[in-house]
matplotlib code that plots the C-alpha trace (Angstrom):
import matplotlib.pyplot as plt

x = [14.9, 13.3, 11.8, 10.3, 8.8, 7.2, 5.9, 4.5, 2.7, 1.2, 0.1, -1.6, -3.2, -4.9, -5.9, -9.3, -8.3, -9.4, -6.6, -6.6, -4.1, -4.6, -4.3, -7.2, -5.8, -4.8, -1.4, 0.5, 3.8, 6.0, 6.8, 4.4, 1.4, -1.9, -4.2, -7.7, -8.8, -7.4, -3.6, -2.8, -0.9, -1.4, -1.4, -0.6, 2.9, 2.8, 4.9, 3.6, 6.3, 8.2, 8.7, 9.7, 12.9, 13.6, 11.8, 13.6, 12.3, 13.5, 10.1, 6.8, 4.8, 3.0, 1.9, -1.1, 0.1, 3.6, 5.6, 8.6, 8.5, 11.2, 10.5, 13.0, 13.9, 14.7, 12.7, 13.4, 15.2, 12.7, 10.9, 10.5, 8.1, 6.4, 2.9, 2.3, -1.0, -2.2, -4.4, -8.1, -7.6, -8.2, -9.5, -6.4, -2.6, 0.6, 2.9, 6.6, 9.6, 12.5, 16.1, 19.1, 20.3, 22.2, 25.4, 25.8, 22.5, 22.6, 21.3, 18.0, 16.3, 16.4, 13.5, 12.9, 9.5, 8.8, 5.5, 3.1, 0.4, -2.8, -4.0, -7.4, -6.0, -7.9, -5.7, -5.0, -3.0, -2.6, -0.2, 1.6, 1.4, 4.2, 4.1, 6.6, 5.5, 7.2, 7.6, 4.3, 2.3, 1.9, 2.1, 3.8, 3.4, 2.4, 4.5, 2.9, 4.7, 2.7, 2.5, 0.9, -1.1, -1.5, -4.0, -3.0, -2.9, 0.1, -1.5, 1.5, 0.5, -2.7, -4.7, -2.6, -2.5, -5.2, -4.3, -0.6, -0.3, -1.9, -2.5, -1.8, -4.1, -5.7, -5.3, -6.7, -6.9, -7.5, -8.4, -9.3, -10.4, -8.2, -4.5, -3.6, -1.1, -3.6, -2.1, -3.5, -2.8, -3.3, -2.7, -2.2, -3.5, -0.3, 0.0, 2.3, 1.5, 1.9, 1.5, 2.9, 5.7, 6.6, 5.6, 7.1, 5.7, 6.5, 6.2, 4.9, 7.2, 5.3, 4.4, 7.7, 6.3, 8.4, 7.6, 9.1, 6.3, 3.7, 2.1, 3.6, 2.2, 3.1, 3.5, 3.4, 1.1, 1.5, 4.0, 5.2, 2.8, 5.1, 2.0, 2.0, -1.8, -2.1, -4.3, -4.2, -2.3, -2.5, -1.7, -0.7, -1.0, 1.2, -0.2, -3.6, -3.8, -5.3, -6.6, -8.2, -6.7, -7.8, -7.8, -7.4, -7.3, -4.8, -4.6, -0.9, -1.1, -4.0, -1.5, -3.8, -6.4, -8.8, -11.6, -11.0, -13.4, -11.9, -13.0, -11.7, -11.9, -10.8, -10.1, -9.6, -8.0, -10.5, -10.0, -12.7, -13.5, -11.5, -8.3, -8.3, -7.4, -9.1, -9.3, -12.9, -13.7, -16.1, -15.9, -16.3, -16.3, -16.1, -15.8, -14.7, -11.8, -11.2, -8.0, -8.4, -7.9, -4.3, -1.9, 1.5, 1.5, 1.0, -2.1, -3.3, -6.0, -9.7, -10.8, -12.5, -13.2, -11.9, -11.1, -11.4, -9.5, -9.9]
y = [-27.0, -24.6, -27.6, -28.9, -25.6, -25.1, -28.6, -27.9, -24.7, -26.7, -29.4, -26.8, -25.1, -28.4, -29.3, -27.6, -24.7, -21.4, -19.0, -15.2, -12.3, -11.5, -7.7, -6.9, -8.9, -7.3, -9.1, -9.4, -11.2, -10.0, -12.8, -15.1, -17.0, -16.3, -19.2, -18.8, -20.8, -21.8, -22.0, -25.8, -27.6, -28.4, -26.0, -28.5, -28.8, -32.6, -34.3, -33.0, -33.6, -30.5, -27.5, -23.8, -23.8, -20.0, -16.7, -13.4, -9.8, -6.4, -5.6, -7.4, -4.2, -4.3, -0.8, -0.2, 0.8, -0.5, -1.9, -4.1, -5.5, -8.2, -11.5, -14.3, -17.6, -21.3, -24.5, -28.1, -30.2, -31.4, -28.1, -26.7, -23.9, -22.1, -20.8, -17.4, -16.0, -13.3, -14.9, -14.2, -11.7, -12.0, -14.9, -17.0, -17.5, -17.0, -19.7, -18.8, -21.0, -21.4, -20.6, -22.9, -25.0, -23.3, -25.2, -23.5, -24.9, -28.6, -27.9, -26.3, -24.3, -20.5, -18.4, -14.7, -12.9, -9.3, -8.3, -5.5, -4.5, -3.0, 0.4, -1.0, -3.9, -4.2, -2.9, -4.9, -7.9, -10.6, -13.2, -14.2, -18.0, -19.7, -23.4, -25.6, -27.5, -30.5, -31.6, -33.5, -30.4, -31.7, -29.0, -29.5, -27.7, -24.0, -21.6, -18.4, -15.1, -12.6, -9.2, -5.8, -3.8, -0.3, 2.2, 4.3, 7.3, 7.3, 5.5, 4.4, 0.8, 1.4, -0.8, -3.8, -3.1, -0.5, -0.8, -0.4, 1.9, 5.3, 7.0, 10.7, 13.2, 14.2, 13.7, 15.8, 13.7, 14.9, 12.2, 12.4, 10.3, 11.4, 11.2, 14.8, 16.7, 17.9, 19.4, 19.6, 23.1, 24.2, 27.6, 27.7, 30.2, 32.3, 32.2, 29.2, 27.4, 23.6, 21.8, 18.8, 21.0, 22.2, 19.3, 20.7, 24.2, 27.4, 30.4, 33.7, 36.6, 38.4, 35.3, 34.3, 31.0, 27.9, 25.8, 22.7, 22.7, 22.4, 19.2, 17.5, 16.2, 12.5, 12.6, 14.6, 12.3, 12.6, 15.3, 17.0, 14.5, 11.5, 9.5, 7.2, 6.9, 7.0, 10.1, 11.0, 13.4, 13.6, 16.3, 14.6, 16.3, 14.2, 16.1, 17.8, 21.0, 24.3, 27.3, 27.7, 26.1, 27.0, 24.1, 24.4, 21.9, 23.2, 21.8, 22.2, 20.6, 18.9, 16.4, 16.3, 14.5, 17.1, 17.4, 15.9, 15.2, 15.5, 14.6, 16.0, 14.1, 14.8, 12.0, 12.4, 10.1, 8.5, 5.9, 3.5, 2.1, -1.0, 1.1, 0.7, 3.8, 4.5, 7.2, 8.5, 10.7, 13.5, 16.1, 15.4, 17.9, 17.4, 19.4, 19.4, 21.2, 21.6, 22.2, 26.0, 25.8, 24.5, 27.2, 25.6, 26.7, 30.4, 30.4, 28.6, 26.9, 26.4, 27.1, 24.0, 24.6, 26.0, 23.7, 25.1, 23.1, 23.8]
z = [-14.5, -17.0, -18.9, -15.7, -14.8, -18.2, -18.0, -14.5, -15.8, -18.6, -16.2, -14.0, -17.0, -17.9, -14.4, -14.6, -12.4, -13.9, -14.9, -15.5, -15.4, -11.7, -12.4, -10.1, -7.2, -3.9, -4.2, -7.5, -8.1, -10.9, -13.4, -11.6, -13.0, -11.4, -10.5, -9.2, -6.2, -2.8, -2.3, -2.5, 0.2, 3.9, 6.8, 9.6, 11.1, 10.7, 8.0, 4.7, 2.2, 0.9, 3.1, 2.8, 4.8, 4.9, 4.3, 4.2, 3.8, 5.0, 6.5, 7.2, 6.5, 3.1, 2.3, 0.0, -3.5, -2.8, -5.7, -5.9, -2.4, -2.2, -0.6, -0.9, 0.7, 0.2, -0.3, 0.2, -2.5, -5.0, -5.2, -8.7, -8.0, -5.1, -4.6, -2.8, -1.5, 0.8, 3.4, 3.2, 0.3, -3.4, -5.4, -6.0, -5.7, -7.7, -9.1, -9.4, -10.4, -8.0, -8.7, -8.7, -5.7, -2.9, -2.3, 1.1, 2.3, 1.2, -2.2, -1.1, -3.9, -3.6, -4.7, -5.1, -5.4, -6.3, -4.8, -5.7, -3.3, -4.6, -3.3, -2.2, -0.2, 3.2, 6.1, 9.2, 10.3, 7.7, 6.6, 3.4, 2.8, 0.7, -0.4, -2.3, -5.3, -6.9, -10.5, -10.5, -9.3, -5.7, -3.1, 0.3, 3.6, 3.6, 5.6, 7.0, 7.4, 9.5, 7.9, 8.7, 6.1, 7.3, 6.1, 3.1, 5.4, 7.8, 10.8, 12.8, 12.1, 14.1, 11.7, 12.9, 16.6, 17.6, 21.3, 21.2, 18.2, 18.5, 15.1, 14.5, 16.3, 13.0, 9.3, 6.4, 3.2, -0.3, -2.8, -6.5, -9.5, -12.4, -13.1, -12.5, -10.3, -7.7, -4.4, -1.0, 0.3, 3.9, 5.4, 9.2, 11.7, 11.4, 7.6, 7.2, 4.0, 3.8, 0.5, -1.4, -2.9, 0.6, 2.8, 6.0, 5.5, 3.8, 6.2, 4.7, 4.9, 7.7, 9.8, 11.4, 12.5, 13.2, 10.1, 11.8, 14.3, 11.6, 10.3, 7.2, 3.9, 3.2, -0.6, -3.8, -5.7, -9.5, -8.9, -12.2, -13.9, -13.0, -12.4, -9.3, -9.5, -5.7, -6.2, -2.6, -0.3, 3.5, 5.9, 9.2, 12.6, 14.9, 17.9, 18.5, 16.4, 17.5, 15.6, 12.3, 9.1, 5.6, 3.1, -0.6, -3.6, -6.1, -9.6, -10.2, -13.6, -15.5, -17.1, -20.1, -18.0, -16.5, -15.4, -12.0, -9.1, -5.6, -2.1, 1.2, 4.4, 8.0, 10.4, 14.1, 16.6, 19.1, 21.8, 22.9, 26.3, 25.5, 25.0, 21.2, 19.1, 15.9, 13.1, 12.7, 9.7, 10.5, 7.7, 4.0, 1.1, -2.7, -5.8, -9.5, -11.2, -15.0, -17.0, -16.9, -13.1, -13.5, -12.4, -11.8, -8.2, -8.9, -6.6, -3.5, -5.5, -4.9, -1.4, 0.0, 3.7, 7.0, 9.9, 13.4, 16.1, 19.8]

ax = plt.figure().add_subplot(projection="3d")
ax.plot(x, y, z, "-o")
ax.set_aspect("equal")
plt.show()
C-alpha cells in the first residue's frame, strides 16, 4: 500500500497541477500533501466509481485557530488515498493516504485526518468535501459534510444561523499584533476586576459584589508566554450590562517581543427586521505598549476607555 501511495503522489506531482506547502490555507491537514486547484471527483449522486462510505467526527463545528481536529471514516475498496477540501475556501485541497482494510466492514479502507483551522477563516456555514482516489489517480464521488465556522469571538454559532442563534448581548475584544502576554482587564461599576488571569471576576475587598454575575473572559492568550498566537481576548456579556466599566490593556509579560500594537473593539447584539441577529462593532480604540510597560500583573495596566451601558 505504501508503494502505491508514493507512486500516486509522484503521478500527481507530474500531472501539471501546481503544488506548494499550503501553510497559508484556511484548512490544513497534518501529514497531507497540498494540491492547488479544484478538488477532483464528481459531486452528483449518480454512479461515480469509488465512494466515501463513512465520515465520523465528534463535532461539526470548526473553530478559527483550532488545531488537531479529528476527522475519520471509511472509503470503498480500491481507494488508496482521499482528497479533502473546505468548500469555497482556499486555493486547493489536501491528499492523504488511507489506512489498512477494515475486516468488520467488508474490507473498506479506513482513513484518519487531523485538521488545523486557520485563525482568519471566514465564519459561516460551510462544508468539508472528501473524495476517494484510486491507484491510477482517478477520483470518485465527493461526499459533503456540513460544518459551522463560528466567529473567533464566542458568538453562540450565530454566524451559521443568525435567526435561531442569538449572540451575547455585548463583547469587548482586545486584539494585538505581537506574540506577547497581553491581558484585557475590565473593572466593573462596583470594583469587580475581570481579567484573563481571573476570567470569572476578582472582587475588590470593599465591593462585596457577586463575581458570578459578571461577564467572563474567554481565554488567556499567550498566557505565561505559552504562545497560542491567537493574540485576542474577549469579555463576553451574556445579558445586557448596565453601569460604567473601565477597560485596560495590561502587558503582563513582553515575552521578549515588545513593542506591541493593540486594538480594542466593542460589539453589540442587534436584530434586523428579518429577525436575524448580528454583532455590530461601534467602538474602536488603539495604542502601543513597550517592554517597560510589562508588570507581571502588579497593576491594572494602561487605561484604554470607559464604557457606559444604560
